[in-house]
N, C-alpha and C positions, 0 to 999 in steps of 0.2 A: 193122675193127680195134677191139679193145677199148681203151677209154681207161683209163689207170692213174691213178685218182683219188687214190690215196694219194700217188703221186709229185707230182701236181698240188698237193695240200694241203701237202706238204713245201716245195715252191717258194713257195707263197703265204705260208707261215709265215716263210720267209726274207725275203720282200718286206715283210711286216708289221714285222719288226725294223728294216729299213732305212727304212721310211716314217716312223719317229719321230713317231707320233701323227697323221700326215696321213691323212684319211679316203678321199680320192679313189683312191690306188693300191689300197687294199683293196677299194673298190667295183668297180674295174676287174677285179680278180681274181675277184670274186664274179660279175660279169657274164659273164666267160669261162667260169666253172664252170657257170653256169646254161645257157649255150649248149650244153654237153655233156649236162647232166642233165635239162633241161626241154624240152617241145615248143616249137617255134620261136616261136609267138605269145606263149606264157607268158613265155619268156625275154626277149622284146622288151618286154613290158609291165613286167616286173620291172626291166629296165634303165632304162626311162623313170622308174619310181618312184625308183630310186637317184639318177638325175640330178636330178630335181626336189628331192629332199631336200638334195643337195649344193649345188645352185645357190642355195638360199635360206639356206644356213648361213654361219656366221662365217668358216670357213676359205676359202670361195670369195670372200667379200668381202675378206678379208685379202690373198689372192693377186691379186685384181683391183687392189686398192689399190697393191700393190707394182709391178705391171706399169706402171701410170701414173706412180707415184712415180719409177721409174728414168728414164722419158722426161722427166719434169718436171725432175729433177735436172740433166739434160744441157742444159737451156735456161738460158743465162745472158744477161743484158742485153748488147746489142751483139754478138750471135752473128754478125751479118752484117758485122762488121768485117773489114778486109783482114787475112788471116792471114799469119803470117811463114813463110818457107821452112823446111821441116823435112825434111831428107833424111839428114843425118849426125848420129849420136848418140854422145857420149862419156860414159863412166861412170868416176868416180873411186872406186876400191876394188873389188877382185875377190873379196871375201869372200862369205859366204852371201847377204847382201842385194844387193850389187853384181852378183854372178853371176846371181841370180834375176831382177833387173831387166833385165840384158842379155838373158837368155833370153826375157823377155816381148817385148822389141823384135824379136829375131830371129824369134820365133814369128809376129809381125805383119809379117815380111818386111823389116824395116829393118836395114841394116848398123850394127854397133856396135863401138866401140873401147873396150877396158877399159884403164884406166891404174892401175899399181901402183907402189909404192916400189922394188921389186926384181924382177929376172927370176924369182927363185924363187917369190915370192908370185904373180906373174903366171901362171907355169906351173901352180902349185897350183890357182888359180882356174879356168883354162881346162880343166884335167884334170877338175875337179868338174863343170863344165858338160857335158863329153863323157860323163862317167859318168851324169849325170842323163838325158841323151838315150838312152843305151844301155839304161837301166832302162825307159824308155818303149817302146823297140823290143822288149825282152824281154816286156813286157806286151801287146804287140800294138796299142798306141795310136798308134804311129808306125812308118812303114816305114823300112828301112835307108837308102833313097834320100832320104827327107825329112830324115833325121838328117844325112846328108852335106851336103845343100843348106843346112841351117841352120848347120852348122859353118863353112861358107865365109863366113858373114856376120860372124864374129868376128875382130877383130884385137886385138893386145896392144901396149902401149907403157909405157915408164917415163919418158917425157919429155913434160911439159906442152905444149911447143911443137908437138907432133904434133896437138894439138886446136885449133890456132889458127884453122882455117877451119870449125869445126864449128857446127851450127845450134842444138843443144841439148846442154848438158853437165850431167849429174846427179852430185851429190856423194853418195856412199854410204859415208862413213867412220865412224869411232867416234863414238858419241853424246856428244860433248864440245864445248862452245862454242868453246874456244880452238883446238881442232884444226880445226873447221869454218871458223872465221874465217881461219885460216892458208891453208886450201885455197881459199877464195873470194878471198883476196888474190892468190894465184897465178893464178887464173882471170881475175880482173879485168885482170891484166897481159897475158895472152896471147889471150883470146877476141876474136873479131872484133866490131865494133860491131853491135848488133842480135841477137847470139847470146842465147839464153835460158839462164839459169843457175838450176838447181833444186837444192834440198836435200832429201834423203830423211831428214827428221828425224821422230821420233815425238812429241817433246815441246817441242823448243827454240823460242825466239822467232825467227821468220823475219824480223821487222823488224830485229832486231839483226844477223842474218847479212847481210841486204841492205845495212845501213848500213856494213858493212865493205868495200863496193865503191864505185866511183864511178858505178855505174849501177843504183841500186835499182829502177828501173822495169822492168828485165829479170829481176828475181829473184822466185822464188816457191817454195813448198814442193810437192814431189810425194811424198806419204807412201804408199809401197807397203806392202802387208801380206805377211807372211812365210808360206809361200814365195811370193816375188813372181811366179814363173812360173806359179803355180797360182791364188792368191787373186785374186778379181775386183775387189775394191775398190781405188780410188785416191782418197785425200783430196787435193784440190788446194787448197793453202793460199794464199789471197790476202793478200799483205802490204799495208801501208798505201799503198806507192807502186807496186805492180805495175800495169803498163800494161794496159788492157782488152784490147788485141789479143793480149797474151802469154797472158792467161787463156783467151781464145777459141781460140788456137792449141793450147794444151795440152789443153783440153777435147776438142777435135776429135781430137787425137792419141790420147787415151785410148781413143776408140772404135776407131781403127785398130788398136790392139794388144789389143783385146778386153777392155778394162777398163770397169767401171762407175764413172764419175767423180762425185764430189760436191764442190762448192766450199765451203770452210769458211774461217772467219776465224782470226786469230791469238789463241791463249790457251794456257796450259800443257796439252798433250795434245790440243789441237784438239777435235773432237767425240768420236771413238771412245774414245781413251785417257783423256780427262777423265771421260767417263761410266763407263768401266771402273773407274777408281779409286773412283768413288762406289758402284758395284756391289760392290766388294770391301772397302769401308771397315769393314764389320762382320764380315768372315770370321773373323778371330781371336777377336773378342768372342763369336761364336756357339760357337766351339770351347771357349773358356775357361768359358762359362756352361753347357755340357753337351752340345753336338752333337759328332759325330765327323766327320772329313773325308768319310767314305763317306755319312753321312746328308745332309750338305749337297749333295754331288754327286748323290745320288739324287733330291733335291727338284728339282734342275736338269734331270736327264735325264727325270724324269716330266713336267716342264713342256714338254719337247720339245727342249731343248738337246742338241747332239751329245755334250757332256761337261760335267761340273761344274767349278767354279773350281780345285779342288785337283788334279784330274787334269790340267787344262789347265796349271797351274803346273808340274807334274812334266814335262809334255811340252815346254814352252818352256824349262825350266831355271830353278830357283829362284835361281840366282846372278844372273840378270838383274835381278830385283826387288831383290835384296840390294844390288847395285851402285848401283841407282837410289836406294834408301833412304839409303845411305851418303853419296851425293853431295848429298842434300837434308837431311842431318842427322836422318833419321827412323829409327824402330825398329819392329820387329814381333817380339814376344818369342819366339814359337814358330818362325816362319820363319827368323829370324836364328840361333837355336840350331841348327836343322837345317843351315843353311849353314856355321856354324862347325864342325859335325861332318863337313863335306864331303859331305853328302847333298843333291845338287842335283836329284834327280828321276830320270827314266828313264836319263839318260846315265851316272849313277853307280850305278844299280841300287836306289837308295833316295832317297826324298824324303818327301812326305806318305804315300806308299805304298811297299811293297816291289815289286820287279820281279824275279821268279825267273829266274836265268841268262839274261839278255838278252830275256826275254819282255816284251811290251808291256802285258800284262794287269795292272792294278793289284791288289795284294793288301793288305788291311788290315794295318797294322804295329802290333803291341801296344806297341812301344817309343815310337811317336809318341803313342799314347793315354796311356801312362804319363807322358810328358813334359808333355802337355796338363794332366793331373790335377795334376802336381807344380807347374806354373806357376800354375794356378788357386789351389792351396792357398797358395802363396807370396804371391799377390796378394790373398788373403782373399776369393776369389769363391766363393759357394755355387753348386754345380752342380745342374741340374734337367733334366727331360725337355724337349726342344725339338722341336716338330712342324714338318712341312713348310710349313704355312701361315705360321708365324713366320719361317722361313728366307726364304720368298718376300718377305714384307713388309719384311724387313731388308736385302734385296739388290736385288730388282727395283723396289721402290717408290722407293728413292733413285736408281736408274738413271733412272727416268721423271722424277723431280724435277730431276735435273741437266740432263736434256734440256730441261725447261721453262726453266731458268736460261739455257741456251745460246740458246734462242729469244729470251728477254728481251734478251740482250746483242747479238743480231744476229750471233752466231758462225755460226749456220746460218740460211739464208733461209726454210726451210719445215720444218714438223714432219715431213713425208714424207721430206725429205732425211736426217733423223736415222734414220728407219726403214731407208732404203736402206743407210746406213753399217752399221747393226747386223745386218741380215740378210746382207749380202755380206761383211762383215769379221769378224764375231764369232760367227756361228752362231745368232743369235736365230731361234727357230722361224718358218719361213715361214708356217705355218698361223695364226700369231697376228699377222702383218703388221708386226712391228717394235714397239719399246717404246712409241712414241707412239700408234700405232693400237691396240695392246693396252690402253693406258690408257683409251681410249674404250670398249672391250668390257668392261673390268673396272669402269669407273665412276670418273671422275677424283675425284668427291666422296668415294668410299670410300677411294681411295688417299690423298687429302689428310688424311682423318680418321685413318687408321692411322699416317700419318707423324707427325701431331700427337700421337697416343698415345705413340709411341716417343720423340718429342722431349721430351714431359713426363717420361717414365720415365727417359730416359738423359741428357737435357740436351745431347745431341750435335747439332752444327750440321747434320750430314748429313741429319737428319730434319726440318729446319725447312721447311714447305711453301713452295714458290716462289709468288710472286703470280700468275705465268702459269698455274700448275696450278689455283689457286683460281678464276681467271677462266674457265679451260676447264670447270671443274665447273659454273659458273653458266651459261656460254654454250653448252656442249655441242659446242664446236669449238675447234681450236687456232688457226684463222684469227682474227686480231685478238686472241688471248690473249697472243701474244708481244709483245715490246717493239719494238726497232729492226727495220726491214724487212730 
């Protein structure tokens, strides 16, 4: 039979798009093509050459680094501690986050009870879960039988007393300290002694939440990433008084439900979101000084990210950041204006980009570019051409720098833990091994130098090189460059 090489090349081109800069999948396609077009021995020799080139390259090193980093992150002191019983899980809140977390447990075979304030909210939450499973069935990734089995694992309730005998209760309500403390007060009153109480917060102080109970030793953070039934990362937040066996039990549980767990300390935003705000600190400044959202996003996708920060913002909803800024008394001139106009991103059809009649494909919006120019003029900012290299220096270098500060403060135990967070939770390109590994490839000395340059030029604290970054530049390793263990 004749091989249709044109069809093969079309498939290979599709694969290249999905590979996002990874060399190995393309080499695989090439090896298969050679098997068709070359004599056997030549094809074999060519495959050997491809392998030798890949195995000595940075991408192979990066992926091996991540393989071991994930296993290292799962090792916590006292792993052989007596674990607590963990069979029944309760979740407070059946919204997007609570529902996704519940699905993650059901997917791992654990029965779960969702608690809501009203029957109506509960029905809505359970209907969304059923709809999500139905989508998986229609895509062929789940059988109808498996869907039915999973649905039997969900129960609903509107009464806290129903969770009195549960082993783990996770709060997934609105990101507001007063609301969370109120929930933990109720849990403290009903939960059995020794039950683990977890908060799914993205930013808030877990020590403060734990202090609102009479059992801070049983409290910790379980920061799931949205959508929680899909995203692999789980930041386990160790509070000051969290008992070691609670940490060991939850780390173990993460593996049971197919999550990649990283233990982190308490600070605003923990590891991932704290570094994310460092990565995005210059986003608006870049726009005001001359870049467009599409140029910034292109610099990111060329680097290997699945999408850039502006497209990501539109996907998540610009109103989330707006709410956060308002709560902290912060402003962002362009983003705030877009939100005031009701342009929240994909869900409203307009944000940083336009989305034509429900399409997901972002289209550059001349109104947004006009708004940026108007704001720049208002602020007396002279606009200029901004290249991809500058975009990377003003976004990814502060990202690495914040990681260095996190190591100094002992918020993360290892540089490789930070890489695991960023690859599994935020789409940092696998072939670059995570931000801290990439800093080594890029040269920590060069990163520190460029940060210093932007610090001199702008006076902004975000660019001030962290001592740990300078030590890494001198020692050539993060080991010992950080501060607290």
